[in-house]
N, C-alpha and C positions, 0 to 999 in steps of 0.2 A: 319924075315919077315919085321919088321918095318924099318930096314936099307935099304932094297931093295926099299921100297916105297919112301924114301927120294931121292934115286938115280934116280928113274923114274920121279920125279917132275922136276928136273933140266933141262933136255932137253926140256920139255914142256914150261918152263919159257923162255928159249932162243928162242924157236920157236915162241912163242907168241910175244916176243919183236921184233924179226926179221920181222914177219908178219906186226906188227904195223908200223915199220919203212919203209917198202916197199909198204904199201897200200896207196891208194889215200885218200884224205879227205872224198870224197863221200862214199868210201867203209867203212871207219871207222865209219861214221855217220850211214850208213845202218846197220852195225853190232850192234852198240849201240842201235838203234831203235828196232832191233829184240830182244835183251836182255831185254829191257824195256817191250816190249809187252809180252814176255814169263813170266816175273815176275808178270804182271798184269793178267795173265791167259787168254790172248787173242789168237785167232786163227791167224795163219800166213796168210796174204792176198794172198800170192802166192799159198796157198793150198786150198782156198775156191772153192766150186763148186755151180752151180746153185741150188737153193731151200734149201741150207744149212741155218740153223738158227745159226748165229755166233755172237761173240763178237770180234771186231777187234779194234786195236789201232794204232796210228801213228801220223804223222805230216801232217797238211793240206798244200799242195803245192800251190794250186790255189783255189780261190773262185770267182765264177762268177754268175751273174744274167742271167738266160737263160730260157725264157718262153717255156713251153712245151704244145702244143695243145691249145694255148691261155690262159693257166693258168700260173701265176707267179711261178717261180721255182728258188731256190737258189741251185747251184751245186758246190760241192767242191771235190777236188782230195785228197784222204787220202793215204799216203805212209808209209809203215812200214819197209822198207829195203828189203823185199822179193817180193814186188809188190805194185800195186796201184789199188784202186777202186774208183768209183764215189759215193758220198753221196749226195742225192737229197732231199731237203725239198720242197714239192709241196705247193703252196699257200703262199710262203714266198718270200719277196724281200730282207730281211736282217734279221740276227739274231745276237744279241749282243754277241761278243766274237768269232764268227766264222770269222776267218781271216787267211790269209796265215802265216805259221810259228807256228801256235797254235797247241798244242797237244790235241788229242781227242780220246775218247774211244766210239765206236758206237756199238749198238746191233740191229740186225734185220735179215730179210730173204734176202738172196742174189738172185738177178735176173740178167739176162744178157741183155744188150742193146748195140747194135752195136759191139758185140763180147767182151764186157768188163763187169766185175762184177760191180753191182750197188746195193746200199741200198737205198730204198725209205722211207722217213719219219722215220728214225731210232730213237730209244731212244739213247741219247748221254750224255756224261759227258766231260766237258772241264777239261783238266789237268792244274794244277797250272803253271803259267809262271815261267821260270827260272829253270825248272827241280826239283822243290821243293817237288815232290813227289807223 
């Protein structure tokens, strides 16, 4: 049996290598983000539903100051390779470390605004810069 297992692994290695060689940089980064998020125990953004209590992780693509109903609001787009959601901090104009390209893990209840998943005022953790862990 153990000899059969070794033979089954070889095609997998070649298939993975071929896939990596023929994938775009964006596809490779999305795959890497999904692996990182699974290792941290995060829910895939592509699978969240309204009213779910979730822990999601990924990279901040954009960060903008966008007042909502006259209240200051800092809005960021969090992307994990499977999808994106908006993270909104009401009453904030700026938060140290919240900037495009930064990795973040956020916890909160999902709501939907304009057909898109949103986390309002989530608990969050900034991940170390440079993928250190």
